[in-house]
ZATORKOL-902606 format. One record per atom (N, C-alpha, C): chain; atom name; x, y, z. Coordinates in Angstrom, 3 decimals. Layout:
! residues N
 unit site       px       py       pz
    A   CA        X        Y        Z
...
This chain:
! residues 150
 unit site       px       py       pz
    A    N  -84.744  124.837   91.121
    A   CA  -85.472  124.797   91.446
    A    C  -85.323  126.052   91.035
    A    N  -86.683  126.694   90.005
    A   CA  -86.655  127.510   89.080
    A    C  -87.187  128.623   90.138
    A    N  -87.329  128.839   91.166
    A   CA  -87.914  129.842   92.359
    A    C  -86.299  130.161   93.148
    A    N  -85.583  129.339   93.523
    A   CA  -84.535  129.423   94.452
    A    C  -83.550  130.159   92.967
    A    N  -83.147  129.399   91.642
    A   CA  -82.670  130.766   90.120
    A    C  -83.195  132.012   90.962
    A    N  -84.600  132.245   90.784
    A   CA  -84.974  133.779   91.165
    A    C  -84.331  134.318   92.818
    A    N  -84.497  133.634   93.620
    A   CA  -84.529  134.808   95.133
    A    C  -82.879  134.366   95.191
    A    N  -81.960  133.797   94.605
    A   CA  -80.002  133.124   94.824
    A    C  -79.785  134.717   93.396
    A    N  -80.637  134.666   92.951
    A   CA  -80.103  136.170   92.029
    A    C  -80.560  138.030   92.749
    A    N  -78.975  138.276   92.880
    A   CA  -78.857  139.331   93.402
    A    C  -78.897  140.677   92.320
    A    N  -79.622  140.306   91.029
    A   CA  -79.865  142.479   90.630
    A    C  -81.194  141.047   90.274
    A    N  -82.411  140.481   90.352
    A   CA  -83.225  140.019   91.243
    A    C  -83.616  140.781   92.511
    A    N  -83.413  140.314   93.235
    A   CA  -83.632  140.812   94.709
    A    C  -82.746  141.763   95.453
    A    N  -83.063  143.313   94.262
    A   CA  -82.101  144.191   94.687
    A    C  -82.975  145.344   95.411
    A    N  -83.983  144.819   95.126
    A   CA  -85.564  145.916   95.515
    A    C  -85.953  145.057   96.449
    A    N  -85.990  143.421   96.645
    A   CA  -85.854  142.775   97.869
    A    C  -86.863  142.969   98.822
    A    N  -86.971  142.282   99.558
    A   CA  -87.067  142.696  101.241
    A    C  -85.790  142.514  102.068
    A    N  -85.372  141.139  100.841
    A   CA  -84.021  141.201  101.916
    A    C  -82.397  140.460  101.185
    A    N  -82.008  140.653  100.885
    A   CA  -80.389  140.141   99.850
    A    C  -80.784  138.992   98.914
    A    N  -80.290  138.642   97.814
    A   CA  -80.477  137.325   97.819
    A    C  -80.101  135.780   98.710
    A    N  -80.168  135.066   98.456
    A   CA  -80.315  133.798   99.443
    A    C  -79.932  132.712   98.856
    A    N  -78.254  133.066   99.593
    A   CA  -77.674  131.928   99.452
    A    C  -77.807  130.558   99.506
    A    N  -78.834  130.324   99.735
    A   CA  -79.146  128.795  100.980
    A    C  -80.516  128.343   99.776
    A    N  -80.588  126.972   99.465
    A   CA  -81.706  126.243   99.064
    A    C  -83.296  126.489  100.253
    A    N  -82.341  125.902  101.085
    A   CA  -83.337  126.131  102.737
    A    C  -83.616  126.719  102.821
    A    N  -83.628  128.259  102.442
    A   CA  -84.319  129.949  103.316
    A    C  -85.588  129.598  101.123
    A    N  -85.622  129.839  100.541
    A   CA  -86.114  129.101   99.437
    A    C  -87.234  128.478   99.403
    A    N  -86.902  126.777  100.182
    A   CA  -87.469  125.635  100.543
    A    C  -88.442  126.190  101.574
    A    N  -87.939  126.879  102.547
    A   CA  -89.027  127.685  103.756
    A    C  -90.031  128.762  102.931
    A    N  -88.930  129.435  102.455
    A   CA  -90.346  130.237  101.802
    A    C  -91.794  129.097  101.030
    A    N  -91.416  128.047  100.030
    A   CA  -92.190  128.052   99.478
    A    C  -92.784  126.836  100.605
    A    N  -92.031  126.194  101.576
    A   CA  -93.365  125.279  101.974
    A    C  -94.166  126.574  103.060
    A    N  -94.083  127.730  103.075
    A   CA  -94.629  129.229  103.723
    A    C  -95.450  128.982  102.721
    A    N  -95.753  129.202  101.719
    A   CA  -96.537  129.731  101.008
    A    C  -97.777  128.856  100.097
    A    N  -96.757  127.338  100.443
    A   CA  -97.856  126.500   99.810
    A    C  -98.690  125.815  101.309
    A    N  -98.331  126.530  102.051
    A   CA  -99.078  125.864  103.488
    A    C -100.579  125.767  104.045
    A    N -100.958  125.435  104.452
    A   CA -103.623  125.816  104.143
    A    C -104.009  126.922  104.760
    A    N -102.812  127.580  105.815
    A   CA -103.075  128.778  106.835
    A    C -103.236  130.285  104.965
    A    N -104.442  130.338  104.177
    A   CA -105.102  130.822  103.471
    A    C -105.449  132.151  103.309
    A    N -105.879  132.924  104.739
    A   CA -107.142  133.350  105.127
    A    C -106.758  135.216  105.062
    A    N -105.081  135.242  105.108
    A   CA -104.349  136.522  104.986
    A    C -103.623  136.826  103.762
    A    N -103.840  136.171  102.778
    A   CA -102.988  136.100  101.408
    A    C -103.628  135.906  100.031
    A    N -103.658  136.477   98.674
    A   CA -104.405  135.898   97.423
    A    C -102.891  135.990   97.046
    A    N -102.484  135.007   96.985
    A   CA -101.002  134.938   95.254
    A    C -100.732  133.682   94.615
    A    N -100.324  134.125   93.539
    A   CA -100.067  132.501   92.855
    A    C  -98.444  132.465   92.652
    A    N  -97.879  131.641   92.636
    A   CA  -96.691  131.534   91.365
    A    C  -97.056  131.573   89.958
    A    N  -96.277  132.819   89.725
    A   CA  -96.151  132.618   88.155
    A    C  -96.219  131.134   87.247
    A    N  -96.648  131.515   86.515
    A   CA  -95.572  130.430   85.446
    A    C  -95.860  131.253   83.990
    A    N  -94.201  130.895   83.382
    A   CA  -94.699  131.299   81.798
    A    C  -93.840  130.666   81.035
    A    N  -94.285  129.782   79.838
    A   CA  -93.731  128.631   79.158
    A    C  -93.899  127.093   80.246
    A    N  -94.624  126.759   80.822
    A   CA  -94.921  125.665   81.388
    A    C  -93.069  126.265   83.053
    A    N  -92.892  126.645   83.602
    A   CA  -92.176  126.946   83.732
    A    C  -92.371  127.910   84.445
    A    N  -92.196  127.627   86.544
    A   CA  -91.336  129.303   87.319
    A    C  -90.935  130.237   87.170
    A    N  -91.579  131.773   87.925
    A   CA  -90.737  133.163   86.825
    A    C  -90.691  133.681   87.238
    A    N  -91.808  133.333   88.430
    A   CA  -92.140  134.463   90.230
    A    C  -93.352  134.224   90.536
    A    N  -94.095  135.231   91.458
    A   CA  -94.591  135.480   92.296
    A    C  -95.240  136.973   92.589
    A    N  -97.109  135.949   92.659
    A   CA  -97.857  138.043   92.690
    A    C  -98.924  137.656   93.331
    A    N  -99.225  138.252   94.244
    A   CA -100.519  138.902   94.733
    A    C -101.099  139.448   96.071
    A    N -101.698  139.399   96.529
    A   CA -101.587  140.217   97.943
    A    C -101.023  138.875   98.689
    A    N -100.191  139.346   99.894
    A   CA  -98.905  138.667  100.296
    A    C  -98.965  138.660  102.058
    A    N -100.602  139.863  102.146
    A   CA -100.928  139.579  103.518
    A    C -102.168  141.182  103.396
    A    N -102.299  140.658  104.325
    A   CA -103.929  141.863  104.495
    A    C -103.222  143.422  103.877
    A    N -103.400  144.073  103.324
    A   CA -104.277  144.042  102.158
    A    C -102.638  144.383  101.957
    A    N -101.507  143.811  101.490
    A   CA -100.351  145.092  100.638
    A    C  -99.870  143.895   99.147
    A    N  -99.933  144.393   98.403
    A   CA  -99.395  143.663   96.812
    A    C  -97.740  143.667   96.743
    A    N  -98.172  142.250   96.348
    A   CA  -96.196  142.732   95.773
    A    C  -95.820  141.577   94.919
    A    N  -94.834  141.031   94.629
    A   CA  -94.786  140.531   93.202
    A    C  -92.636  140.309   92.632
    A    N  -92.529  139.389   92.932
    A   CA  -91.519  139.124   92.272
    A    C  -91.009  138.382   90.557
    A    N  -90.405  138.781   89.522
    A   CA  -90.648  138.709   88.175
    A    C  -89.281  138.085   88.232
    A    N  -88.699  136.747   87.199
    A   CA  -87.424  136.305   86.517
    A    C  -86.311  137.302   85.991
    A    N  -85.791  137.767   86.017
    A   CA  -85.023  139.162   86.137
    A    C  -85.451  139.485   84.447
    A    N  -84.980  137.991   83.816
    A   CA  -84.713  138.229   81.731
    A    C  -86.312  138.304   81.199
    A    N  -87.203  137.836   82.563
    A   CA  -88.756  139.027   81.621
    A    C  -88.373  140.105   82.081
    A    N  -87.772  141.061   83.144
    A   CA  -88.351  142.029   82.713
    A    C  -89.559  143.077   82.085
    A    N  -89.234  143.667   81.991
    A   CA  -90.500  145.023   80.896
    A    C  -91.112  144.707   80.326
    A    N  -92.318  142.668   80.243
    A   CA  -92.106  142.265   78.686
    A    C  -93.981  142.570   79.548
    A    N  -94.727  142.798   80.528
    A   CA  -95.856  142.885   81.096
    A    C  -96.519  141.522   81.222
    A    N  -95.583  141.051   82.165
    A   CA  -95.591  139.377   82.199
    A    C  -96.401  139.844   84.074
    A    N  -96.043  140.953   84.964
    A   CA  -96.466  140.890   86.184
    A    C  -97.666  141.852   86.323
    A    N  -97.793  142.851   84.852
    A   CA  -99.106  143.616   84.881
    A    C -100.087  142.437   84.677
    A    N -100.099  142.080   83.509
    A   CA -101.176  140.664   83.225
    A    C -101.450  139.724   84.108
    A    N -101.272  139.567   84.870
    A   CA -101.202  138.351   86.031
    A    C -101.562  139.137   87.391
    A    N -101.162  140.707   87.504
    A   CA -101.302  141.614   88.672
    A    C -103.503  141.860   87.548
    A    N -103.510  142.009   87.692
    A   CA -105.406  142.650   86.804
    A    C -106.182  141.520   86.359
    A    N -105.476  139.957   87.072
    A   CA -106.232  138.780   87.315
    A    C -106.494  139.050   88.641
    A    N -105.403  138.977   89.218
    A   CA -106.034  139.017   90.740
    A    C -106.220  139.779   91.775
    A    N -105.668  141.319   90.925
    A   CA -105.885  142.076   91.877
    A    C -108.332  142.524   92.346
    A    N -108.740  142.500   90.787
    A   CA -109.929  141.148   91.326
    A    C -110.894  140.933   91.770
    A    N -109.570  139.153   92.185
    A   CA -109.294  138.435   93.161
    A    C -109.450  138.499   94.485
    A    N -109.231  139.611   94.650
    A   CA -108.609  140.042   95.397
    A    C -109.644  140.942   96.906
    A    N -110.626  142.414   96.001
    A   CA -110.679  142.666   96.024
    A    C -112.862  142.353   96.119
    A    N -112.789  141.249   95.685
    A   CA -114.130  140.351   95.338
    A    C -113.718  138.694   97.321
    A    N -113.160  138.502   97.041
    A   CA -112.376  137.717   98.039
    A    C -112.349  138.463   99.537
    A    N -111.795  139.575   99.392
    A   CA -111.599  140.485  100.736
    A    C -113.027  141.473  100.323
    A    N -114.635  141.989  100.713
    A   CA -114.948  142.755  100.354
    A    C -114.844  143.597  100.907
    A    N -114.524  143.511  102.486
    A   CA -114.291  144.640  103.509
    A    C -112.406  145.665  104.053
    A    N -111.627  145.532  102.083
    A   CA -111.567  146.488  102.487
    A    C -111.167  147.212  100.809
    A    N -110.847  148.523  101.106
    A   CA -111.573  149.251   99.996
    A    C -110.158  149.753   99.521
    A    N -108.657  149.893  100.092
    A   CA -107.492  150.880   99.388
    A    C -106.939  149.665   99.351
    A    N -105.611  148.585   98.592
    A   CA -104.753  147.685   98.839
    A    C -103.508  148.807   98.086
    A    N -102.553  148.577   99.048
    A   CA -100.975  148.802   99.143
    A    C -100.690  147.897   98.613
    A    N  -98.575  149.161   98.710
    A   CA  -97.625  148.688   97.720
    A    C  -96.799  149.054   98.074
    A    N  -95.205  148.550   98.736
    A   CA  -94.766  149.238   98.628
    A    C  -93.201  149.380   97.911
    A    N  -92.460  149.756   98.044
    A   CA  -90.914  149.670   96.887
    A    C  -90.293  149.933   97.107
    A    N  -88.814  150.098   97.000
    A   CA  -87.580  151.062   96.721
    A    C  -87.936  152.067   95.803
    A    N  -87.484  153.382   95.735
    A   CA  -88.014  154.448   95.042
    A    C  -87.012  154.039   93.555
    A    N  -86.326  153.374   94.043
    A   CA  -85.115  153.857   93.102
    A    C  -85.475  151.999   91.476
    A    N  -86.177  151.243   92.362
    A   CA  -86.883  150.682   91.485
    A    C  -87.941  150.851   90.422
    A    N  -87.894  152.269   89.370
    A   CA  -87.851  152.381   88.308
    A    C  -88.668  151.374   87.886
    A    N  -88.827  150.564   87.785
    A   CA  -89.863  149.323   87.141
    A    C  -90.928  148.720   87.707
    A    N  -90.842  148.627   88.313
    A   CA  -91.985  148.553   89.790
    A    C  -92.374  149.345   89.933
    A    N  -91.887  150.459   90.279
    A   CA  -93.535  152.053   90.423
    A    C  -94.110  152.332   89.050
    A    N  -93.562  151.619   87.484
    A   CA  -94.656  151.999   86.658
    A    C  -95.512  151.191   86.281
    A    N  -94.857  149.432   86.623
    A   CA  -96.222  148.298   87.155
    A    C  -97.101  149.542   87.704
    A    N  -96.546  149.162   89.093
    A   CA  -98.510  149.821   89.785
    A    C  -98.902  151.122   89.305
    A    N  -98.149  152.078   88.984
    A   CA  -99.066  153.157   88.559
    A    C  -99.514  152.705   86.924
    A    N  -99.328  151.612   85.281
    A   CA -100.120  151.001   84.604
    A    C -100.916  150.585   85.682
    A    N -100.977  149.613   87.080
    A   CA -102.337  148.998   87.501
    A    C -103.446  150.281   87.846
    A    N -102.895  151.257   88.741
    A   CA -103.480  152.735   88.558
    A    C -103.197  152.770   89.993
    A    N -102.787  152.072   90.069
    A   CA -101.724  152.636   92.664
    A    C -101.109  153.757   92.780
    A    N -101.220  154.887   93.617
    A   CA -100.881  156.426   93.263
    A    C -100.015  155.791   94.180
    A    N  -99.037  157.304   94.280
    A   CA  -97.917  157.300   94.846
    A    C  -98.343  158.158   96.403
    A    N  -99.067  157.568   97.371
    A   CA  -99.281  158.112   98.724
    A    C  -98.196  158.669   99.761
    A    N  -96.903  158.386   99.366
    A   CA  -95.982  158.305  100.741
    A    C  -94.855  158.170  100.851
    A    N  -93.727  159.167  100.736
    A   CA  -91.882  158.938  101.217
    A    C  -91.397  158.775  102.381
    A    N  -90.582  157.584  102.343
    A   CA  -89.688  158.372  103.750
    A    C  -88.448  157.735  103.523
    A    N  -87.632  158.586  104.039
    A   CA  -86.287  159.008  103.593
    A    C  -85.336  157.851  104.504
    A    N  -84.809  156.300  104.264
    A   CA  -83.793  155.743  105.062
    A    C  -84.589  154.928  106.105
    A    N  -85.706  154.426  106.463
    A   CA  -85.920  154.070  106.648
    A    C  -87.328  152.285  106.882
    A    N  -85.859  152.215  105.810
    A   CA  -85.135  150.631  105.772
    A    C  -84.290  150.212  105.265
    A    N  -83.695  148.551  106.682
    A   CA  -82.397  148.380  106.093
    A    C  -82.205  147.438  105.674
    A    N  -81.266  147.262  104.234
    A   CA  -81.457  146.074  103.176
    A    C  -79.914  145.098  104.066
    A    N  -80.219  144.162  103.979
    A   CA  -79.437  143.639  104.123
    A    C  -78.784  143.609  105.345
    A    N  -78.764  144.719  106.193
    A   CA  -77.596  144.488  107.113
    A    C  -77.111  145.660  106.528
    A    N  -76.909  146.630  106.073
    A   CA  -75.605  147.524  105.860
    A    C  -76.049  148.506  104.853
    A    N  -77.969  149.155  104.219
    A   CA  -77.998  149.567  103.431
    A    C  -79.328  149.829  103.581
    A    N  -79.392  151.440  104.540
    A   CA  -80.329  152.595  104.077
    A    C  -81.189  152.283  103.361
    A    N  -82.464  151.709  102.925
    A   CA  -83.298  152.668  101.901
    A    C  -84.130  153.115  102.185
    A    N  -84.946  154.352  100.893
    A   CA  -85.798  154.722  100.824
    A    C  -87.623  153.461  100.935
    A    N  -87.773  154.136  101.255
    A   CA  -89.912  153.797  101.035
    A    C  -90.723  154.775  100.160
    A    N  -91.543  154.329   98.972
    A   CA  -92.051  154.744   98.487
    A    C  -93.575  154.052   98.943
    A    N  -94.745  154.235   99.050
    A   CA  -95.826  153.701   99.086
    A    C  -96.960  153.919   98.213
    A    N  -97.590  153.131   98.001
    A   CA  -98.671  152.991   97.162
    A    C  -99.962  152.794   97.547
    A    N -101.387  153.266   97.208
    A   CA -102.882  152.661   97.601
    A    C -103.170  152.615   95.829
    A    N -103.702  150.831   96.012
    A   CA -104.717  151.381   94.749
    A    C -106.883  151.201   95.287
    A    N -107.002  151.988   94.791
    A   CA -108.277  152.312   95.943
    A    C -109.652  151.394   94.666
    A    N -110.770  150.650   95.891
    A   CA -111.540  149.133   95.039
    A    C -111.996  150.206   94.315
    A    N -112.284  149.722   92.935
    A   CA -113.123  150.255   91.453
    A    C -114.982  150.291   92.179
    A    N -115.384  151.748   91.358
    A   CA -116.774  151.917   91.607
    A    C -116.899  150.906   90.798
    A    N -118.170  149.513   91.554
    A   CA -118.850  149.395   90.352
    A    C -120.586  149.634   89.491
């Protein structure tokens, strides 16, 4: 399962909200939730490149953007391209929101560049507020994107 290859790679998952999955059942549970019919709070997509699943991107909960991409494809603009299409859909589908958010481990320089390229602005920072894998306290950088004026 291509999605499990992503979720089981420790380097790819290094800045995700949990360490790499060691069991395919965890990836299956993620996919089951992803495919559930209750999509009222999210607008997210599986990313496909050259006919293969390479990640996911979108608004995974109101109104937070998130994404993950197969490591060998980092730096090619694929997440930016996907989110450039998804973000206008989010603003159209959820007219009540004026701001989208995102958060990341500030050591994830590539991800911060993605957000900044999309127009997100860092609005906050907290030190050692996130416990990663029950062993490491990590910092969090907070970003926002204001709805574009029409």
